[in-house]
Backbone as a chain_set.jsonl record, in Angstrom:
{"seq": "MPNTTPHPIASKHCKLGTMALNALSHVLFFLLLAFAMSHVAFAGDPDITSDFVLPPNTTAVDGSFFTFTGMRKAITPDPPKAFTVLKATMAEFPALNGQSVSFATLMFPAGSINPPHTHPRAAELLFLVEGLLEVGFVDATNKLFTQRLQPGDMFVFPKGLVHYQHCFGQSPAAAISAFGSASAGTVSVSGSVFTSGIDDGILAKSFKTDVATIRMIKSGLAPKA", "coords": {"N": [[4.343, -33.426, 77.633], [4.963, -30.613, 75.501], [2.682, -27.88, 75.047], [1.321, -27.448, 71.921], [-0.702, -26.076, 70.76], [-1.889, -23.17, 69.115], [-2.003, -19.999, 70.721], [-5.071, -18.385, 71.353], [-5.228, -15.54, 71.188], [-2.795, -14.852, 69.994], [-3.124, -16.186, 67.57], [-5.257, -14.746, 66.516], [-4.119, -12.217, 66.204], [-2.221, -12.857, 64.265], [-3.846, -13.523, 62.06], [-5.059, -11.035, 61.659], [-2.821, -9.58, 60.986], [-2.119, -10.8, 58.56], [-4.368, -10.184, 57.02], [-4.13, -7.396, 56.969], [-1.746, -7.132, 55.563], [-2.491, -8.244, 53.103], [-4.438, -6.376, 52.354], [-2.859, -4.086, 52.157], [-1.239, -4.859, 50.026], [-3.121, -4.938, 47.967], [-3.841, -2.237, 47.867], [-1.395, -1.066, 47.098], [-1.139, -2.297, 44.602], [-3.306, -1.166, 43.158], [-2.567, 1.495, 43.268], [-0.193, 1.456, 41.762], [-1.306, 0.61, 39.344], [-2.985, 2.779, 38.758], [-1.043, 4.752, 38.461], [0.343, 3.772, 36.211], [-1.734, 3.835, 34.305], [-2.22, 6.555, 34.218], [0.072, 7.452, 32.956], [-0.229, 6.22, 30.483], [-2.5, 7.549, 29.609], [-1.546, 10.14, 29.211], [0.161, 9.697, 27.161], [-0.812, 9.651, 24.561], [-2.859, 11.39, 22.074], [-4.622, 14.322, 23.291], [-7.58, 13.78, 25.279], [-10.946, 14.236, 24.123], [-13.964, 16.081, 24.834], [-16.309, 15.637, 23.576], [-18.26, 13.885, 21.067], [-17.03, 14.146, 18.565], [-14.891, 16.481, 16.798], [-15.722, 19.508, 15.431], [-14.906, 21.454, 12.501], [-13.618, 24.867, 12.631], [-16.098, 27.459, 12.843], [-18.172, 25.853, 12.002], [-21.277, 24.298, 12.33], [-22.819, 22.081, 11.801], [-22.651, 18.838, 10.314], [-22.569, 16.252, 7.758], [-22.61, 12.786, 6.646], [-20.525, 12.878, 4.811], [-18.478, 14.305, 5.943], [-17.167, 12.512, 7.544], [-15.966, 10.839, 5.784], [-13.285, 9.764, 3.748], [-11.667, 10.092, 0.709], [-9.191, 9.988, -0.375], [-7.593, 7.741, -0.577], [-8.245, 6.341, -2.809], [-6.509, 6.492, -4.897], [-4.675, 4.557, -4.393], [-5.798, 2.233, -5.24], [-5.147, 1.068, -7.924], [-4.297, -0.243, -11.141], [-1.779, 0.235, -12.098], [1.296, 0.461, -10.691], [3.082, 3.034, -8.849], [5.972, 4.864, -10.134], [7.895, 5.695, -8.409], [8.731, 5.629, -4.89], [5.83, 6.041, -2.96], [3.644, 7.762, -0.749], [0.481, 7.773, 0.619], [-1.443, 9.709, 2.677], [-3.644, 9.747, 5.497], [-4.183, 11.799, 7.645], [-4.871, 14.154, 10.302], [-4.504, 16.528, 8.956], [-5.184, 16.016, 6.268], [-7.635, 14.822, 6.581], [-9.929, 16.072, 8.317], [-11.841, 15.08, 10.119], [-10.551, 13.323, 11.792], [-9.549, 14.697, 13.898], [-8.95, 14.691, 17.297], [-9.456, 11.978, 17.525], [-7.324, 10.245, 17.833], [-6.03, 8.589, 15.959], [-4.592, 7.636, 12.819], [-3.641, 7.1, 9.349], [-1.853, 5.472, 6.701], [-0.944, 4.713, 3.329], [1.532, 2.839, 1.797], [3.469, 2.663, -1.068], [5.661, 0.818, -2.966], [7.915, 0.744, -5.591], [9.858, -1.901, -7.146], [12.903, -2.39, -5.478], [12.939, 0.12, -4.294], [13.077, 2.561, -1.56], [11.864, 3.646, 1.646], [13.161, 6.25, 3.099], [15.284, 6.609, 6.109], [13.513, 7.799, 8.923], [11.446, 9.446, 11.419], [8.577, 9.224, 13.614], [7.424, 11.463, 15.679], [5.23, 11.578, 17.44], [3.802, 9.196, 17.663], [3.6, 5.583, 17.661], [4.134, 3.264, 14.94], [2.241, 0.922, 13.202], [2.749, -1.438, 10.925], [1.375, -3.144, 8.135], [1.958, -5.57, 5.794], [0.812, -5.823, 2.579], [1.31, -6.757, -0.047], [4.127, -8.077, -1.939], [7.632, -7.854, -0.941], [9.29, -6.751, 1.947], [12.081, -5.301, 3.582], [12.532, -4.25, 6.814], [13.398, -1.94, 9.449], [14.51, -0.607, 12.635], [16.171, 1.718, 14.869], [17.174, 1.61, 18.196], [17.354, 3.44, 21.389], [19.87, 2.842, 22.253], [21.393, 2.647, 20.052], [21.114, 0.196, 18.812], [20.347, -1.898, 16.109], [17.36, -3.183, 14.799], [16.142, -5.517, 12.616], [14.025, -6.929, 10.041], [12.747, -9.226, 7.642], [9.86, -9.053, 5.774], [6.889, -10.799, 4.768], [3.921, -10.946, 2.683], [1.051, -10.321, 4.629], [2.355, -10.178, 7.043], [3.045, -8.288, 10.053], [4.562, -5.37, 11.538], [5.933, -3.456, 14.153], [6.926, -0.153, 14.66], [8.509, 1.467, 17.155], [7.439, 4.38, 18.975], [8.808, 7.455, 17.981], [11.342, 6.485, 17.234], [14.098, 6.092, 14.939], [13.515, 4.767, 11.727], [13.083, 2.579, 8.814], [12.05, 1.406, 5.515], [12.524, -1.082, 3.0], [12.066, -2.167, -0.253], [12.982, -5.113, -1.246], [12.546, -7.098, -3.068], [11.862, -8.441, -6.407], [9.531, -7.489, -7.314], [6.895, -4.987, -7.064], [5.871, -3.551, -3.894], [3.333, -3.214, -1.375], [1.988, -1.572, 1.433], [0.159, -0.947, 4.463], [-0.152, 1.465, 7.03], [-0.847, 2.091, 10.43], [-1.403, 4.604, 12.895], [-1.105, 5.78, 16.255], [-2.078, 8.368, 16.672], [-3.692, 11.351, 15.63], [-2.108, 13.049, 14.319], [0.717, 12.121, 13.683], [3.17, 13.004, 12.757], [6.103, 13.402, 10.719], [9.51, 13.101, 10.521], [12.186, 13.56, 8.555], [15.327, 12.021, 8.526], [17.646, 12.629, 6.961], [16.713, 14.969, 5.77], [16.16, 16.696, 7.965], [18.692, 17.076, 8.942], [20.405, 17.855, 6.792], [19.042, 19.697, 5.16], [17.988, 21.74, 6.603], [19.224, 24.11, 7.185], [21.375, 24.116, 8.946], [24.633, 25.125, 9.776], [27.281, 24.643, 7.425], [29.903, 24.213, 8.306], [29.536, 23.348, 10.944], [28.192, 20.943, 10.494], [30.195, 19.57, 9.089], [32.166, 19.236, 11.064], [30.673, 17.714, 12.864], [30.209, 15.335, 11.475], [32.745, 14.572, 11.003], [34.114, 15.275, 8.617], [34.683, 17.176, 5.59], [33.8, 20.531, 4.491], [33.245, 20.601, 1.763], [32.364, 18.007, 1.185], [30.007, 17.935, 2.694], [28.504, 19.882, 1.331], [28.226, 18.615, -1.119], [26.601, 16.454, -0.404], [24.331, 17.881, 0.355], [23.59, 19.005, -2.086], [22.708, 16.793, -3.45], [20.374, 16.246, -2.104], [18.772, 18.373, -2.586], [15.705, 19.837, -3.79], [14.441, 18.798, -6.958], [14.587, 20.8, -9.87]], "CA": [[4.514, -32.886, 76.286], [4.663, -29.181, 75.446], [1.418, -27.525, 74.396], [1.59, -26.858, 70.591], [-1.911, -25.383, 70.268], [-1.661, -21.726, 69.077], [-2.766, -19.188, 71.651], [-6.149, -17.715, 70.602], [-4.936, -14.122, 70.938], [-1.711, -14.809, 69.011], [-3.692, -16.577, 66.288], [-6.081, -13.633, 66.046], [-3.203, -11.174, 65.734], [-1.606, -13.35, 63.03], [-4.838, -13.37, 60.994], [-5.214, -9.603, 61.397], [-1.619, -9.152, 60.268], [-2.21, -11.297, 57.193], [-5.393, -9.379, 56.343], [-3.582, -6.063, 56.747], [-0.753, -7.25, 54.507], [-3.221, -8.413, 51.839], [-5.062, -5.093, 52.027], [-1.806, -3.189, 51.708], [-0.828, -5.311, 48.702], [-4.14, -4.487, 47.016], [-3.725, -0.785, 47.739], [-0.199, -0.798, 46.302], [-1.426, -2.713, 43.228], [-4.161, -0.183, 42.503], [-1.794, 2.723, 43.104], [0.674, 1.244, 40.613], [-2.152, 0.572, 38.158], [-3.404, 4.153, 38.481], [0.144, 5.447, 37.968], [0.588, 3.319, 34.845], [-2.796, 4.318, 33.438], [-2.06, 7.993, 34.026], [1.107, 7.646, 31.946], [-0.825, 5.845, 29.201], [-3.433, 8.598, 29.219], [-0.821, 11.304, 28.747], [1.079, 9.319, 26.099], [-1.406, 9.843, 23.256], [-3.493, 12.68, 21.855], [-5.514, 14.715, 24.394], [-8.965, 13.338, 25.186], [-11.924, 15.279, 23.821], [-15.159, 15.999, 25.684], [-17.467, 15.491, 22.699], [-18.119, 12.718, 20.196], [-16.084, 14.511, 17.52], [-14.546, 17.901, 16.782], [-16.106, 20.169, 14.186], [-13.998, 22.519, 12.066], [-14.046, 26.209, 13.057], [-17.236, 28.099, 12.164], [-19.078, 24.829, 11.47], [-22.239, 23.885, 13.358], [-23.449, 20.808, 11.447], [-21.997, 18.084, 9.235], [-23.242, 15.006, 7.39], [-21.712, 11.641, 6.539], [-19.364, 13.159, 3.976], [-17.407, 14.808, 6.809], [-16.475, 11.354, 8.109], [-15.521, 10.017, 4.654], [-12.04, 10.213, 3.109], [-11.55, 9.419, -0.586], [-7.836, 10.157, -0.872], [-6.91, 6.46, -0.766], [-8.65, 5.715, -4.064], [-5.34, 6.448, -5.782], [-3.926, 3.331, -4.119], [-6.476, 1.134, -5.937], [-4.848, 1.307, -9.334], [-3.556, -1.389, -11.706], [-0.418, 0.655, -12.447], [2.016, 0.931, -9.514], [3.864, 4.255, -9.1], [7.359, 4.65, -10.555], [8.75, 6.061, -7.277], [8.073, 5.376, -3.61], [4.71, 6.971, -2.781], [2.875, 7.65, 0.485], [-0.822, 8.435, 0.69], [-1.701, 9.89, 4.101], [-4.941, 10.168, 6.027], [-3.96, 12.369, 8.969], [-5.796, 15.246, 10.586], [-4.332, 17.569, 7.948], [-5.93, 15.639, 5.066], [-8.944, 14.264, 6.961], [-10.197, 16.802, 9.556], [-12.68, 14.327, 11.056], [-9.686, 12.582, 12.71], [-9.186, 15.555, 15.03], [-9.428, 14.192, 18.586], [-9.736, 10.538, 17.489], [-6.086, 9.524, 18.185], [-5.727, 7.554, 14.965], [-4.397, 8.066, 11.437], [-3.465, 5.963, 8.446], [-1.076, 5.771, 5.497], [-0.69, 3.64, 2.386], [2.893, 2.94, 1.275], [3.603, 1.93, -2.327], [7.081, 0.691, -3.272], [8.427, 0.034, -6.775], [10.926, -2.836, -6.81], [14.185, -1.786, -5.171], [12.825, 1.453, -3.708], [13.153, 2.647, -0.106], [11.321, 4.751, 2.421], [14.407, 6.554, 3.816], [15.184, 6.721, 7.57], [12.7, 8.911, 9.418], [10.804, 9.177, 12.709], [7.25, 9.789, 13.899], [7.641, 11.875, 17.076], [4.051, 11.557, 18.308], [3.063, 7.926, 17.649], [4.16, 4.36, 17.097], [3.585, 2.895, 13.629], [1.975, -0.502, 13.027], [2.743, -1.647, 9.472], [0.849, -4.416, 7.64], [2.382, -5.75, 4.411], [-0.268, -6.377, 1.761], [1.902, -7.539, -1.139], [5.547, -7.841, -2.14], [8.572, -8.18, 0.129], [9.921, -5.574, 2.552], [12.998, -5.362, 4.714], [12.255, -3.095, 7.667], [14.295, -1.866, 10.593], [14.562, 0.611, 13.439], [17.321, 1.84, 15.765], [16.697, 2.026, 19.521], [18.098, 4.508, 22.049], [21.253, 2.404, 22.473], [21.954, 2.481, 18.703], [20.984, -1.175, 18.339], [19.486, -2.011, 14.938], [16.465, -4.341, 14.731], [15.665, -5.646, 11.24], [13.226, -8.112, 9.744], [12.199, -9.317, 6.291], [8.427, -9.329, 5.888], [6.131, -11.354, 3.661], [2.531, -10.495, 2.738], [0.325, -10.778, 5.806], [3.133, -9.893, 8.259], [2.952, -6.967, 10.666], [5.775, -4.947, 12.242], [5.698, -2.207, 14.87], [8.039, 0.775, 14.845], [8.202, 2.207, 18.386], [7.26, 5.83, 18.892], [9.939, 8.362, 18.007], [12.619, 5.885, 16.866], [14.45, 6.141, 13.519], [13.213, 3.503, 11.056], [13.068, 2.62, 7.349], [11.55, 0.225, 4.812], [13.196, -1.302, 1.711], [11.461, -3.207, -1.097], [14.153, -5.823, -1.75], [12.163, -8.111, -4.046], [11.83, -8.088, -7.826], [8.193, -6.986, -7.607], [6.482, -3.887, -6.193], [5.293, -3.897, -2.593], [2.352, -2.273, -0.851], [1.738, -1.766, 2.86], [-0.64, 0.072, 5.122], [0.352, 1.763, 8.367], [-1.752, 2.76, 11.357], [-0.703, 5.402, 13.897], [-1.898, 6.095, 17.433], [-2.243, 9.809, 16.794], [-4.272, 11.956, 14.438], [-1.031, 13.802, 13.682], [1.929, 11.472, 14.191], [4.344, 13.755, 12.33], [7.179, 12.663, 10.057], [10.764, 13.855, 10.496], [13.201, 12.908, 7.734], [16.66, 12.138, 9.13], [18.527, 13.384, 6.066], [16.165, 16.302, 5.567], [16.308, 17.528, 9.156], [20.115, 17.363, 9.164], [21.121, 18.489, 5.686], [18.28, 20.71, 4.423], [17.312, 22.625, 7.561], [19.975, 25.345, 7.368], [22.501, 24.004, 9.88], [25.863, 25.604, 9.159], [28.103, 23.595, 6.804], [31.06, 23.944, 9.152], [29.088, 22.547, 12.083], [27.933, 19.592, 9.989], [31.47, 18.944, 8.752], [32.781, 18.802, 12.322], [29.828, 16.675, 13.469], [30.373, 14.08, 10.734], [34.194, 14.355, 10.842], [34.442, 15.369, 7.2], [34.97, 18.563, 5.189], [32.652, 21.308, 4.021], [32.949, 20.22, 0.376], [31.562, 16.782, 1.221], [28.676, 18.316, 3.185], [27.792, 20.581, 0.254], [27.894, 17.615, -2.121], [25.438, 15.739, 0.112], [23.187, 18.805, 0.291], [23.165, 19.172, -3.479], [21.968, 15.592, -3.824], [19.079, 16.252, -1.429], [18.013, 19.558, -2.986], [14.559, 19.525, -4.676], [14.702, 18.88, -8.401], [13.94, 21.961, -10.491]], "C": [[4.189, -31.388, 76.282], [3.374, -28.944, 74.675], [1.726, -26.822, 73.071], [0.385, -26.135, 70.011], [-1.675, -23.877, 70.273], [-2.555, -21.013, 70.083], [-3.823, -18.421, 70.872], [-5.823, -16.27, 70.248], [-3.844, -13.988, 69.885], [-2.223, -15.159, 67.623], [-4.505, -15.449, 65.684], [-5.202, -12.52, 65.484], [-2.543, -11.575, 64.42], [-2.55, -13.172, 61.853], [-5.018, -11.906, 60.638], [-4.017, -9.069, 60.614], [-1.645, -9.573, 58.813], [-3.218, -10.488, 56.382], [-4.865, -7.994, 56.019], [-2.574, -6.075, 55.608], [-1.419, -7.397, 53.142], [-3.859, -7.105, 51.392], [-4.036, -4.11, 51.505], [-1.335, -3.554, 50.305], [-1.817, -4.843, 47.637], [-4.053, -2.984, 46.791], [-2.536, -0.426, 46.852], [-0.425, -1.164, 44.834], [-2.251, -1.66, 42.498], [-3.459, 1.16, 42.331], [-0.868, 2.62, 41.9], [-0.121, 1.232, 39.317], [-2.589, 1.979, 37.767], [-2.25, 4.966, 37.909], [0.42, 5.084, 36.513], [-0.461, 3.869, 33.888], [-2.676, 5.809, 33.186], [-1.003, 8.275, 32.982], [0.598, 7.266, 30.572], [-1.728, 6.958, 28.697], [-2.707, 9.807, 28.649], [0.059, 10.999, 27.541], [0.526, 9.599, 24.715], [-1.963, 11.241, 23.086], [-4.387, 13.038, 23.042], [-6.926, 14.174, 24.181], [-9.865, 14.526, 24.844], [-13.175, 15.042, 24.659], [-16.438, 15.942, 24.855], [-17.234, 14.276, 21.806], [-17.078, 12.95, 19.108], [-15.89, 16.02, 17.544], [-14.901, 18.482, 15.422], [-15.063, 21.207, 13.799], [-14.495, 23.877, 12.559], [-15.186, 26.744, 12.195], [-18.168, 27.096, 11.484], [-19.995, 24.356, 12.589], [-22.88, 22.537, 13.061], [-22.69, 20.162, 10.296], [-22.861, 16.877, 8.897], [-22.2, 13.905, 7.225], [-20.469, 11.907, 5.718], [-18.188, 13.682, 4.804], [-16.554, 13.664, 7.349], [-15.947, 10.398, 7.026], [-14.272, 10.623, 4.042], [-11.847, 9.41, 1.831], [-10.131, 9.459, -1.149], [-7.075, 8.866, -1.104], [-7.326, 5.757, -2.065], [-7.486, 5.595, -5.038], [-4.524, 5.175, -5.573], [-4.531, 2.126, -4.835], [-6.316, 1.376, -7.438], [-4.068, 0.119, -9.882], [-2.104, -1.049, -12.022], [0.29, 1.193, -11.209], [2.824, 2.181, -9.834], [5.307, 3.919, -9.461], [8.357, 5.032, -9.474], [7.988, 5.764, -5.992], [7.034, 6.461, -3.344], [3.996, 6.681, -1.476], [1.576, 8.416, 0.32], [-1.225, 8.504, 2.162], [-3.16, 10.231, 4.372], [-4.699, 10.588, 7.472], [-4.963, 13.502, 9.172], [-5.694, 16.349, 9.539], [-5.152, 17.282, 6.692], [-7.375, 15.264, 5.368], [-9.344, 14.878, 8.309], [-11.055, 16.049, 10.57], [-11.846, 13.533, 12.056], [-9.284, 13.405, 13.933], [-9.815, 15.03, 16.325], [-9.64, 12.697, 18.641], [-8.504, 9.66, 17.736], [-5.765, 8.385, 17.226], [-5.488, 8.225, 13.619], [-3.869, 6.874, 10.644], [-2.596, 6.401, 7.268], [-0.985, 4.515, 4.636], [0.68, 3.866, 1.765], [3.008, 2.071, 0.031], [5.059, 1.991, -2.792], [7.298, 0.05, -4.64], [9.559, -0.897, -6.343], [12.237, -2.087, -6.585], [14.123, -0.439, -4.48], [12.871, 1.394, -2.183], [12.274, 3.78, 0.413], [12.455, 5.135, 3.37], [14.196, 6.699, 5.326], [14.453, 7.989, 8.005], [12.142, 8.523, 10.784], [9.394, 9.745, 12.707], [7.255, 10.183, 15.383], [6.442, 11.699, 18.003], [3.285, 10.234, 18.313], [3.945, 6.777, 17.194], [3.488, 4.093, 15.752], [3.422, 1.382, 13.569], [1.772, -0.757, 11.542], [2.239, -3.051, 9.148], [1.208, -4.528, 6.163], [1.298, -6.479, 3.629], [0.275, -7.245, 0.643], [3.367, -7.184, -1.283], [6.369, -8.249, -0.926], [9.221, -6.895, 0.637], [10.946, -5.998, 3.585], [12.777, -4.1, 5.519], [13.243, -3.097, 8.831], [14.129, -0.577, 11.36], [15.764, 0.543, 14.374], [16.821, 2.329, 17.111], [17.633, 3.069, 20.134], [19.535, 4.125, 22.367], [21.994, 2.198, 21.154], [21.962, 1.03, 18.233], [19.971, -1.223, 17.201], [18.684, -3.309, 14.989], [15.912, -4.408, 13.308], [14.846, -6.927, 11.08], [12.805, -8.06, 8.28], [10.765, -9.812, 6.377], [7.875, -9.928, 4.599], [4.691, -10.85, 3.766], [1.777, -11.135, 3.906], [1.06, -10.527, 7.11], [2.87, -8.465, 8.747], [4.251, -6.668, 11.397], [5.466, -3.619, 12.917], [7.0, -1.429, 14.987], [7.726, 1.613, 16.085], [8.217, 3.722, 18.181], [8.585, 6.576, 18.957], [11.265, 7.787, 17.558], [12.83, 5.937, 15.345], [14.194, 4.775, 12.878], [13.149, 3.698, 9.539], [12.361, 1.377, 6.829], [12.225, 0.143, 3.444], [12.496, -2.439, 0.969], [12.597, -3.958, -1.793], [13.812, -6.863, -2.818], [12.198, -7.583, -5.467], [10.484, -7.5, -8.234], [7.87, -5.806, -6.691], [5.917, -4.417, -4.879], [4.305, -2.813, -2.187], [2.079, -2.605, 0.609], [0.821, -0.664, 3.357], [-0.122, 0.236, 6.547], [-0.698, 2.502, 9.171], [-0.921, 3.449, 12.432], [-1.646, 5.732, 15.047], [-2.01, 7.567, 17.714], [-2.878, 10.319, 15.522], [-3.235, 12.764, 13.674], [0.294, 13.277, 14.212], [3.187, 12.26, 13.865], [5.366, 12.844, 11.669], [8.402, 13.563, 9.98], [11.784, 13.046, 9.709], [14.568, 13.107, 8.367], [17.573, 12.976, 8.239], [18.032, 14.809, 5.879], [16.389, 17.217, 6.755], [17.761, 17.904, 9.404], [20.691, 18.23, 8.05], [20.329, 19.554, 4.927], [17.589, 21.708, 5.345], [18.085, 23.905, 7.844], [21.073, 25.294, 8.409], [23.788, 24.355, 9.137], [26.718, 24.449, 8.622], [29.301, 23.218, 7.669], [30.702, 23.094, 10.357], [28.835, 21.106, 11.65], [29.234, 18.865, 9.661], [32.175, 18.434, 10.008], [31.997, 17.652, 12.944], [30.047, 15.324, 12.81], [31.836, 13.772, 10.417], [34.584, 14.286, 9.362], [34.715, 16.829, 6.875], [33.712, 19.214, 4.622], [32.268, 20.91, 2.598], [32.073, 18.97, 0.328], [30.142, 17.087, 1.679], [27.874, 18.984, 2.079], [27.411, 19.619, -0.877], [26.661, 16.822, -1.693], [24.193, 16.616, -0.002], [22.681, 18.959, -1.131], [22.364, 17.969, -3.967], [20.58, 15.528, -3.214], [18.207, 17.439, -1.84], [16.861, 19.165, -3.902], [14.933, 19.688, -6.135], [13.928, 20.04, -9.008], [12.906, 21.511, -11.509]], "O": [[3.266, -30.944, 76.964], [3.021, -29.704, 73.773], [2.313, -25.74, 73.066], [0.445, -25.633, 68.889], [-1.299, -23.327, 71.308], [-3.716, -21.377, 70.27], [-3.512, -17.855, 69.824], [-6.108, -15.822, 69.138], [-3.927, -13.14, 68.996], [-1.836, -14.544, 66.629], [-4.451, -15.218, 64.476], [-5.494, -11.951, 64.432], [-2.328, -10.728, 63.553], [-2.138, -12.732, 60.78], [-5.118, -11.559, 59.461], [-4.156, -8.238, 59.717], [-1.247, -8.812, 57.932], [-2.974, -10.148, 55.224], [-5.112, -7.468, 54.933], [-2.538, -5.157, 54.789], [-1.001, -6.784, 52.16], [-3.83, -6.76, 50.211], [-4.287, -3.386, 50.541], [-1.063, -2.675, 49.488], [-1.424, -4.41, 46.553], [-4.177, -2.51, 45.661], [-2.652, 0.415, 45.961], [0.024, -0.456, 43.932], [-1.943, -1.3, 41.362], [-3.719, 1.881, 41.368], [-0.757, 3.558, 41.11], [0.325, 1.775, 38.305], [-2.569, 2.334, 36.588], [-2.438, 5.768, 36.994], [0.693, 5.953, 35.685], [-0.13, 4.316, 32.79], [-2.982, 6.29, 32.095], [-1.137, 9.218, 32.201], [0.949, 7.915, 29.586], [-1.73, 7.277, 27.508], [-3.193, 10.435, 27.709], [0.643, 11.91, 26.953], [1.3, 9.77, 23.773], [-1.613, 12.161, 23.826], [-4.865, 12.141, 23.736], [-7.413, 14.114, 23.052], [-9.586, 15.664, 25.22], [-13.413, 13.931, 25.134], [-17.528, 16.175, 25.377], [-16.142, 13.708, 21.792], [-16.324, 12.038, 18.77], [-16.623, 16.745, 18.218], [-14.434, 18.003, 14.388], [-14.405, 21.779, 14.668], [-15.677, 24.021, 12.874], [-15.234, 26.515, 10.986], [-18.863, 27.429, 10.523], [-19.526, 24.046, 13.684], [-23.43, 21.906, 13.964], [-22.159, 20.845, 9.42], [-23.769, 16.52, 9.648], [-21.045, 14.072, 7.617], [-19.455, 11.234, 5.902], [-17.033, 13.519, 4.411], [-15.357, 13.832, 7.583], [-15.531, 9.28, 7.33], [-14.194, 11.834, 3.836], [-11.862, 8.18, 1.863], [-9.895, 9.014, -2.273], [-6.028, 8.873, -1.752], [-6.806, 4.687, -2.38], [-7.471, 4.713, -5.896], [-3.774, 4.759, -6.456], [-3.859, 1.111, -5.018], [-7.239, 1.828, -8.116], [-3.259, -0.469, -9.164], [-1.284, -1.95, -12.197], [-0.064, 2.264, -10.717], [3.216, 2.374, -10.985], [5.805, 2.84, -9.142], [9.544, 4.73, -9.599], [6.762, 5.659, -5.995], [7.317, 7.65, -3.484], [3.764, 5.525, -1.124], [1.582, 9.581, -0.076], [-1.335, 7.471, 2.822], [-3.817, 10.91, 3.583], [-4.973, 9.833, 8.404], [-5.798, 13.768, 8.307], [-6.68, 17.032, 9.259], [-5.747, 18.193, 6.115], [-8.242, 15.376, 4.501], [-9.117, 14.258, 9.348], [-11.0, 16.35, 11.762], [-12.378, 13.104, 13.08], [-8.74, 12.864, 14.895], [-11.036, 14.935, 16.443], [-9.976, 12.172, 19.703], [-8.638, 8.441, 17.839], [-5.28, 7.334, 17.645], [-6.096, 9.249, 13.309], [-3.673, 5.786, 11.185], [-2.606, 7.572, 6.886], [-0.954, 3.396, 5.15], [0.965, 4.952, 1.262], [2.684, 0.883, 0.065], [5.616, 3.071, -2.986], [6.897, -1.098, -4.836], [10.153, -0.698, -5.283], [12.632, -1.253, -7.399], [15.165, 0.103, -4.111], [12.725, 0.327, -1.586], [11.985, 4.742, -0.299], [12.697, 4.428, 4.348], [13.067, 6.888, 5.778], [14.733, 9.089, 7.528], [12.345, 7.4, 11.247], [9.059, 10.624, 11.913], [7.104, 9.321, 16.249], [6.607, 11.672, 19.223], [2.213, 10.157, 18.914], [4.905, 6.965, 16.446], [2.416, 4.625, 15.462], [4.364, 0.644, 13.855], [0.764, -0.353, 10.964], [2.621, -4.024, 9.798], [0.811, -3.681, 5.363], [0.915, -7.599, 3.966], [-0.23, -8.342, 0.402], [3.811, -6.134, -0.817], [5.871, -8.901, -0.009], [9.65, -6.054, -0.153], [10.721, -6.926, 4.362], [12.826, -2.997, 4.975], [13.842, -4.122, 9.154], [13.667, 0.427, 10.818], [16.305, -0.53, 14.641], [16.125, 3.342, 17.184], [18.578, 3.525, 19.492], [20.341, 4.988, 22.714], [23.092, 1.643, 21.136], [22.737, 0.674, 17.346], [18.878, -0.667, 17.306], [19.239, -4.389, 15.193], [15.282, -3.458, 12.845], [14.96, -7.867, 11.866], [12.538, -6.986, 7.74], [10.487, -10.853, 6.973], [8.326, -9.611, 3.499], [4.282, -10.376, 4.826], [1.865, -12.342, 4.13], [0.465, -10.645, 8.182], [2.526, -7.571, 7.974], [4.958, -7.58, 11.825], [4.816, -2.754, 12.33], [8.037, -1.974, 15.364], [6.773, 2.393, 16.071], [8.922, 4.249, 17.321], [9.386, 6.362, 19.867], [12.249, 8.524, 17.5], [11.879, 5.841, 14.569], [14.604, 3.747, 13.417], [13.16, 4.825, 9.044], [12.102, 0.429, 7.57], [12.469, 1.166, 2.804], [12.352, -3.54, 1.5], [13.116, -3.497, -2.81], [14.717, -7.45, -3.41], [12.525, -6.419, -5.701], [10.315, -7.063, -9.372], [8.506, -5.643, -5.65], [5.535, -5.583, -4.775], [4.42, -1.657, -2.594], [1.956, -3.773, 0.977], [0.718, 0.405, 2.756], [0.294, -0.731, 7.186], [-1.355, 3.417, 8.673], [0.129, 2.948, 12.834], [-2.842, 5.938, 14.84], [-2.036, 7.979, 18.873], [-2.631, 9.779, 14.444], [-3.452, 13.125, 12.517], [0.92, 13.895, 15.073], [4.167, 12.198, 14.607], [5.481, 11.667, 12.011], [8.334, 14.664, 9.434], [12.201, 11.972, 10.143], [14.937, 14.23, 8.708], [18.202, 13.925, 8.709], [18.827, 15.748, 5.834], [16.764, 18.377, 6.588], [18.037, 18.939, 10.011], [21.379, 19.216, 8.315], [20.916, 20.262, 4.109], [16.701, 22.441, 4.912], [17.648, 24.713, 8.663], [21.655, 26.329, 8.733], [23.997, 23.927, 8.002], [26.863, 23.415, 9.274], [29.669, 22.047, 7.755], [31.47, 22.217, 10.752], [29.212, 20.164, 12.348], [29.359, 17.669, 9.927], [32.717, 17.329, 10.014], [32.588, 16.72, 13.489], [30.071, 14.292, 13.481], [32.139, 12.843, 9.669], [35.281, 13.371, 8.924], [34.952, 17.633, 7.776], [32.717, 18.554, 4.32], [31.083, 20.884, 2.265], [31.147, 18.887, -0.48], [29.181, 16.561, 1.119], [26.692, 18.688, 1.904], [26.376, 19.8, -1.518], [25.781, 16.547, -2.509], [23.13, 16.147, -0.408], [21.474, 19.035, -1.357], [21.459, 18.105, -4.79], [19.701, 14.84, -3.735], [17.032, 17.5, -1.479], [17.012, 18.252, -4.714], [15.659, 20.613, -6.5], [12.753, 20.24, -8.699], [12.255, 22.346, -12.138]]}, "num_chains": 1, "name": "protein.A"}
């Protein structure tokens, strides 16, 4: 009968090869993890090297610096007559500087909309408190994702993508939104296109229409006197 017992030296080399392969797999895993984490680190606001950032020419603060009272307007028995946003970003709440977080309260009368817009520096996580909302966003392939939300539902709008909200019910709606940046930014689609000074002729060619139509659209978006 042939000898089927593995040769000691061959067996030793096989074990060493397996150990080397496992070690290489671990090294590759940690390299990939480090690569992924580095991209996550650069994706948000810059890290700060202190607990918080004081305003210029300020050396000391108390608890009032970390308190924001601008959301008290949202606690009212009378809903607004038009879509209203109350923001708590670094601009309104300086204590958020360096904290990579901000907040907004959205109040919708029945039938109102939050028109298509983007947040270039953060994703938005929306939580519906009351009422009914239809929400949607468009991805980089122009695919539209929509959903109808009920109170208690959450929806995420990916960073930088065009999105909207519509109160389709017969009652007002209220939602709160959290952002992964102290200054997420808001870019209105209609505002950036039609009220930013782009030449009427360029817009007419871009939208395959005429200058008169472009000017009519612009007049509808102009601030009310």
